[in-house]
C-alpha positions in Angstrom: -154.2 55.4 135.7 -151.3 54.4 138.1 -152.9 55.6 141.3 -150.6 56.1 144.2 -153.0 57.7 146.7 -156.7 58.5 147.2 -158.3 60.7 149.8 -161.4 62.9 150.2 -162.5 62.2 146.6 -159.0 63.2 145.3 -157.0 60.7 143.2 -153.2 61.1 142.9 -151.3 59.4 140.1 -148.0 59.3 138.3 -147.8 58.0 134.8 -145.1 55.7 133.4 -145.0 57.4 130.0 -144.3 60.9 131.3 -141.4 63.1 130.6 -140.2 66.6 131.6 -140.0 67.8 135.2 -140.9 65.3 137.9 -144.6 65.8 138.5 -147.8 64.1 139.7 -151.4 64.4 138.7 -154.5 65.1 140.9 -158.0 64.4 139.8 -161.1 65.6 141.6 -164.4 64.7 139.8 -164.0 66.0 136.3 -161.2 68.4 137.2 -157.5 67.6 136.8 -154.2 69.3 137.5 -150.5 68.4 137.5 -147.9 69.7 140.0 -144.1 69.7 139.9 -142.7 67.6 142.8 -139.7 69.8 143.6 -141.6 73.1 144.3 -145.2 72.0 144.1 -146.0 74.6 141.5 -149.1 74.1 139.3 -148.0 72.9 135.9 -151.4 72.7 134.2 -155.1 72.3 134.9 -157.2 73.6 137.8 -158.8 72.4 141.0 -161.2 74.1 143.4 -159.2 76.2 146.0 -160.1 73.8 148.9 -159.0 70.8 146.9 -155.8 72.6 145.8 -155.0 73.2 149.4 -155.5 69.6 150.4 -153.4 68.3 147.5 -150.5 70.7 148.4 -150.7 69.8 152.1 -150.5 66.1 151.2 -147.7 66.6 148.7 -145.7 68.7 151.2 -145.9 65.7 153.6 -144.9 63.2 151.0 -142.4 64.9 148.6 -139.7 62.3 149.1 -142.1 59.4 148.4 -143.4 61.3 145.3 -139.8 61.6 144.0 -139.2 57.9 144.7 -142.4 57.0 142.8 -141.3 59.3 139.9 -138.0 57.4 139.7 -139.8 54.1 139.7 -142.1 55.3 137.0 -139.2 56.4 134.8 -137.7 52.9 135.2 -141.1 51.4 134.4 -141.3 49.7 137.8 -144.3 49.3 140.0 -145.2 52.4 142.0 -145.5 52.3 145.8 -148.7 53.5 147.4 -148.5 56.7 149.5 -150.5 57.2 152.7 -153.6 59.4 152.1 -154.2 62.7 153.9 -155.9 61.8 157.2 
């Protein structure tokens, strides 16, 4: 999994073989969800409410970096790490 950030037990990733709207994946334990980068809407999956809030807070702070990593992934280039939520 091309991990770009990790914080508070949450792993954030963007996959190289993805298509569709620009999005990222969040994993917390056995739970997974994907979110659109442009408006941060939940595309699929589920996370506990507290974790969902943390993921959305982090993504709001790093939306431009997420889009840059999406572009890199589509070009099959190495992704850049993004600072975790402090």
